[in-house]
N, C-alpha and C positions, 0 to 999 in steps of 0.2 A: 282320563285313563292313562295317557302317556304324555310325558312332558316334552317341551320343545326347547331346542338350543339353537340360537340364531348366530351363525358364524359368517353371515354375509358382510363383506367389507373388512373382515378381520384377517390380519397377517400373522396372528399369534400361532404358536405351536398347538395344533388341534388336540394333542394328547393332554393338554391342561384342562380341556373342557369336555372331552368325550365321556359318555357314561361307561362305567365298567363295574362289574360285580366285585364287591369287597370280600375276598376269601383269604383268610389268614391261616395258612397251613401250619405255621409255627405254633399257633395257639393250641393245636390238638396233638402235637408231638408227644407231650408228656402223658396224654391219655392213651396214646398208641403204644408207648414204650413198654409198659408192663405186659401188654398183650404179646408183643413181639418177643420179649424175654421169656415169657411163659411157654410160648410155642417152641422156642429154642431149647428150653430145658425139658419140657414134658412131651413134645411131639404131638402125636395123634390125639392123645387124651386132652391136651390143651386146646387144640382146634375144635374138638367136639364140645368142650366146656364153653368156649367163647361163642360158638354157634348157638348153644342153648341160652346163654346170657343175653346175647345181642339180637339174635334172630327169633328167639322165642321157641326154638325147637332143637332137640338133640337128634341129629341124623342117626339112623340105625347103624350106619357104618360111614367112615369117611369116604371111601371109594364107592362110587356108584357101580352097581353090578351090570354086567353085560345084558342080563335079562331085563333090567329096568330100562336100559337104552333101547333094546329091541321092542319092548312093550310100548314105550313112548312113540317110537316111529310107527308102529302098527296102528296106534290110536290117533295118529295125527290127521287132522281134517285134510281131505284130499286137495281142497283148494289152497290151503296153506302149504302143503307139500309141493304142489306145482309151482307156487310162487318162490319157495325156497330153492327148488331145483333150478329155476330160471335165474335167480339171484346168484347162485353158485356158478352157473355156466358163464354168466357175464363177468363176474369177478375173476374167474380163471382166464378169460380172454385178455383182460386188461393186465392182470398180474404176470401172466406168462411172457408178455412183451417187456417186462421189467428185468428179465433174467440178465445176469452179467456173464461175460465170457472172459477167460484168461487171455491176457495180452502180453506178448514178449516184445520188448523194445531193444534193438541192437544199438547200444550207445557208441561203441567202437568195435572194431574187429577184435573178437575174443572177449568182449564184455557185454553182457546182457542183463536186463532187469525184467523179470516176469512178475506181473501182478496176478495172483490167484485169488479167486473168490470162493470162500468156504463158508458153509452155514455154521452157526453156533451149534453146540452139541445137544442142548436140551433147553426147552422154553416152557414157562408157565403162562398160559393164556387166561386172562381174567375176563369174565363176562358178568356184568352187574345184574342185579335182580331186585331192585328196590321198588320204586313206584310203578315201574313198567317192566315188561319182559323183553329181552333183547336177543332173540335168535339171530338177528342180523349181525350182532357183534360177534357171534360164533363164526360166521362166515368171514367177517372182516379180519379176524385174528388168524383163523385156521388156514384159509386159502393162501395168503402170502407165505406163511410158514411152510406149507406143503410145497409150494412152487419153488421156494428157496432150497428145499431139500433138507430141512431140519430133521435129523433122524429120530428124535424123541421129543414129544411134547404132550402136555396135559392141560385140560381145561378145568377151571374152578368157577363155581357159581354158587351163590348163597342158598342154604337149605330153606325150604318153604313150609310153613306150618300147614298150609292147605293141601300139601302134597306129601305128607308123612315124613318130612325131613329131607326129601329129595329136592334138587333144583327143579325149576319149573319144567314140566314135561315138554313144552315146545323147544326149550333150550336143549334138553336131552335128545329130542328128535333131530334137531339140527346137527348135533354132534354125530348121531348115528348116520345121518345122510352123508356126512363128510368122512365117515370111516374112523372117527375118533373113538378109541376104546378106553382111554384113561381119563376119567372125569371124577372130580371130587366135589362133595357137598360142603363147600367152604366159601365164606364171603369175608369182606372187609379186610382189616389189617391182618387178621389171623391167616387168611389165605395167602397174602403176600409173604408173610413169615414162613408159612408152610413151604412155599416154593423156594425161599431163600435158604432155609436150613435143612429141609427134608424133615420127615417125622418118624423115621424108623426103617426097618428092613422087612417087616411082615408084608404079606400080599395086600393088606388094607392100607399100608403106609404109603406116603408119597416121597419118592426120591427127590433130592434137591435139584434145582435148575440153575442155569447160568444167566437167565434173562427172564424178566416178567413184562408182558405187554398187556394192553387193554385199558379201557377207561374205568373209572370208579368214583366213589364219593370222596369227600375230603379225608376220611380215615384211610382209605386205600392210597390216596395220594401221599399222605403223611408217611405211611409205611414204606412206600416206594422211595421217598426222599431219604428216610432213615437208613434204608438198606442199600441204597445206591453205592456201588463199589463192591459190596458182597454179590450183588446181582447187577446186570445191566438192565436199564429200563428204556421204554420207548419215549415217555414224556411224563410230566406231572399234569395230568388232565384236570382242568378246572370246569366251571359251569359252562354248558353249551351256549353258543352265541351265533346270531345271524346278523349280518349287515346287508342292507339293500341299497345300491346306488341307482337312483331313478331320476328321470326327467319328466317333462309334461306329457310324454307319450305313454307312460306306464299305466297299467290298469289297476285302479285302487282296490278292486275286489281281489285280484291276485296278490297284490302287495300285502294287504291286510291278512289274508289267509296264510301267507308265508311267515309273517311276523308271529302270528298265533301258533304256527306249527312248532316253532322253537320254544316259545313261552310255555308250551304244553309240557315240556320235560320237567321243569322245576320252578319253584318260586324265585330262584335266583338266576334263572336262565335270562340271557340278554337278547333283546330284539331292538335293532337300531336301523332306522331309515335315514339315509342321507339323500337329500333331494334339492334340485334347483328350482322346484315349483312349489310355491306356497299353496296353490290351488290343489295340487296333488296331496299335500300334507293334510289339508282340510278334508278332502274326500276320503283319505285313508282313516282319519279319525272317525268319520261317520260310519265307515265300513266296520271298524273295530267295535263301535257301539252296537252294531247290528249282529256281527258274527260271534263275538265273545260269549254273550248270554246263551247262544244256541249250541255251544260246544259242551262236550261231556265234562271236561275239567275246567269249567269256566272260572271258578274261584282261584285255582292255581294260576291260570293264565292271566287273569286280571291283576293278581298280585305281582306277577313277573313284569307285566307291561307297565305297571305303575311304579315299579322299583327304580332305584338310582341307576341300575345297570342298563335301563332301556330308555329310548328317546327318539325323537325326530329331529334331525339336524338339517338346518337350512343353509345352503351354500350358494355362491354367486353363479357358478357355471360348472361344467363337467370336470374341467381341470382342477378346480378347487375341490370338487367332490372326490376326485382321485387322490388328492393330497390327504383328505380326511380319511378315506378308507385305507390308504397305505399306512397312515399313522395308527389306525385302529387295529390293522392286521387281523381281520376276523377269521374265526374258524371256518365259517361258511360265508361266502360273499355272492350275492345275486346281482346281476346287471340287468336293469330294466330301462334301457335308453335307446335312442336312435343308434343304428350301427353298433349293436351291443357287442358283437364279436370283436370289433376293432377297439372298443373301449376296454373290453376284458383283457386284451393283449397288452394294454398299457399299465395294468395293475402289477405291482411288484410284491405286495405282501398280502397273502391270504392262504388259508389251509387248502381250500378248494373254491373254484370260481364256477358259478352257474350262469350260463349265458342265455338271456332272453326270457320271454314270457312262459316258455314251455319247458324250462329246466329248473323246477323248484328243488329246494334242498331235499325234500322228501324222496325225490328220484335218486339222489346220491346216497341217501340213507339205506336204500334197499336194492335198487336194480339198475343203476347207471353203469355199473362195472367198476367204478372208482371205489376208494376205501373211505369209510366214514370215521375212522379213528384219526383225528386231526388235531393240530396244535391249537390251544386256547389261550385266553388271557394275553393276547398280543404276541405270543411266541412264534406266530407265523412269519415274523420278520427275520427269524433265524433258524427255524426248525420246519421239518416236513412232516406229513402224515405217515401213518403206518404203510409199509410197502415191503416188497421182496427184499429190498436193500436193507431194511431194518434187521433182518435175520442173517445177513452176510457180513463177513469180515474180509477186507482186502489185505493180502499178505504179499510183501515184496520178496522175491527170490533173486539174490544177486549172485551172478556167476561170471567171474573174471579169471582169465588165465594169466600166466606170468607176464607175457609181453604187455597185455592190457593194463596190468597194475603198474608195471615199470613206467609205462607211458604217462601215467597221471600221478606218479608218486610224489614228484616235487610239489605239486599243487596241494596234495593232502598234507604233506609235511609242513608247508608254509602256513596253511590254515590252522593246523594243530598248534603250531608254535605261536601263532597270533592269538590264540585262545588260551595260551599258557597251559597247554596239555601235552607236555613232552612225551608222556607215555603213549599217547595216540600216535605221535610222530615216530616213536621208536618201533611201534608195531609194524610200521611200513619200512622203516630204515633197515630193520633186521632182515627183511626180505630182499631189499635192494643190495645190501652189502654182503650178503651171504656168499662165502667162497663157493666156486663151482664144485660140485660133487659132494658137498657136505649135507 
């Protein structure tokens, strides 16, 4: 069901051997381009057209009415509402501690630099709606944007044939719980283009945004890549992935269940176990053979586990295991070892780290308080997950009086001349040489 890779005794770069999903965003750019250009040219009508073509339904209107949002919340299962409320509460606790404050540094007497943190003006928040329904992604996008103080934002999610062209009612209910009033029935590349260009000026139209965040399929990712610069983006999300670092103390039942939990997302989802114990690897394979057939999405899970992107990696010891998981830089990394907290603190590259037997990735997906929009495809070695910081810009305010400038003028002039930029030097010299009273 799942292949093995034996790196015991190997000093080679683990990146040469580790499983990874093969996703070629470039290959779909030309498919996405006419959609993007059509939305740019025809606005709302193009978004509705592509929804009909690609999602199989034409929404009654692009913007979801407030009545539809209210109705979705009123019809929400009370158990699900309670869970969403608790997820929102915990997410707010964590994200409110990410707030940035303005800091003023006195460089010299009369010379200060203040760093101000200001939210972006308007954001488009994308919530996928393909094989599964993701009200949790509404929370993960909206809460940090709200905490950051973004003054204007909108949510887009694909129209659903089963729901009369509206996004899934649980997504609408989550929006209503969070006080989101601007929601659009739009998915895929057309939703990203809608946010990038805007679609018109009528009440049903969507004004343009300066940033788009949230995960999506390869077509969403391609549109984000194509429009980057026109809009800011959080990341180019790829297939979801889990890596588990485990030793002989790990519970194979837990490990197998957690590998399955990520494989459930998609046939190209990646599930990777890195372990020092061949006995654990054997036991996990036995558990997978028992657990996979008993799951609802067994065919999808089996295909993902058997794919080139998944595998069990054998290593000599925990130090070697850490080298492997740092090279892999997983979106989600679980630590199932002795002294798991200490091992987790040695990890350098991961989107989020889950410590011990009772912190599965599922907890982070819904109710840990952390954010589940995380870097994929090895990008965790240089990028972070979605946070309040995603929606903030640091702006330096430089405030020097005349004595403070005169004090450092010779250094500025020297460096400007060293770079052969005499105009830079002159902009200081004219102030230094200016006759008194002029």
